[in-house]
N, C-alpha and C positions, 0 to 999 in steps of 0.2 A: 352483303354480309362480310365479304373479305376485307373491305375497307374498314370496317369497325374493328375487326379482329386486327389489322394491320395498325390502326391507329392506336388502338388498346396496347399493342405490343411496343410501339414507340414511346408512347406515354411511361409505361413501366420501365423500359430501359432508361429513359430520360430521368427518371426519379432515382433510380439505383445510381446513375452516373454523378448525380448532384450529392451523394451521401459520401462522408469521408470513409476513407479505407479503414482507420484505426490500426495500422499496422505497426505504429510506433506507440501505442498506448501502453503504459506501465502502471499497474496498480500501486498505490501509495506504500503500501506494506504487504509483502508476500512471505509467508513463512510458516512454520510448524513449532512443535514444541523443541526442536533442536536448534533453531534460530531462524534466520530470515534476511531479507534485504529491504532497504528503504530507497525509493527513487530519489536521486540527488536533487531533482527539480522541486520535490516536496520538502527536502531537508532544508533547502535555501529559504523556504517561506514558513516552516514550522519548526519545532524544536524536536529534532531527530532523536535526542537521547531520551525524552519523554515518551515519544513514540514507541522506541525499543522497550524502555522500562514497562510501559503498559502491556506491550504484546507478551513479553516473557512473564510478568506478573500472572497472567492468565493460567499459566502452568506451574506457578509456585516456584519460579526460577529467578535468577539475577543475569543481567546483560553482561557480555564481554564483546566489545567492538573489536572486528577484525581487520577491516580494510576500508578505504574511501578512494573511490573513483570518481575525482572531482572535475568532471567534464560533462558536456551535454550527452544525456542518455546513460550517464553512469549512475553508480549506486553506493550505497553504504551497507556493508554486510556486517551482521553481528551474530552472536552465538547466545544461546540460552543455557545457563549452566546450574547446577544444583548449588545450593548453599553448602559449603564445605561443613563437615561435622567438626564440633568443638568450637566454632566461632559464635559471636553473638549477634550476627547479622540476621535480620528478619526480612523476609520479602513484604514490601509495602505495595498494596494494591491502591491504585488511585480511583477515587469515586468521580463520577460525573458531577459537573457544577450544577446545583439546583438553584435556580434564581426565583425569588418571590415575585409574584406578580402584584403589583399595588395599584 
């Protein structure tokens, strides 16, 4: 009985040792209605401006980019701001692309 428990414990610990730690994992976009950050690794592969515009448009606001930390593990920070009164700007929400199946 003790051998089975010991073998099971070794198998479970070996399984956990093989998993990645995920200590350096960064979500692509993290933020709220006041702004957020975009991982720089994602920004090199996708359009960071459109990601930020879509994020702020969820709250009916426009984007103001603040800073870029252009190195490994860096991020692009942005702020979501209200459209100033008296301007003719409107918030444009992007719709997801719907493709027809033929």
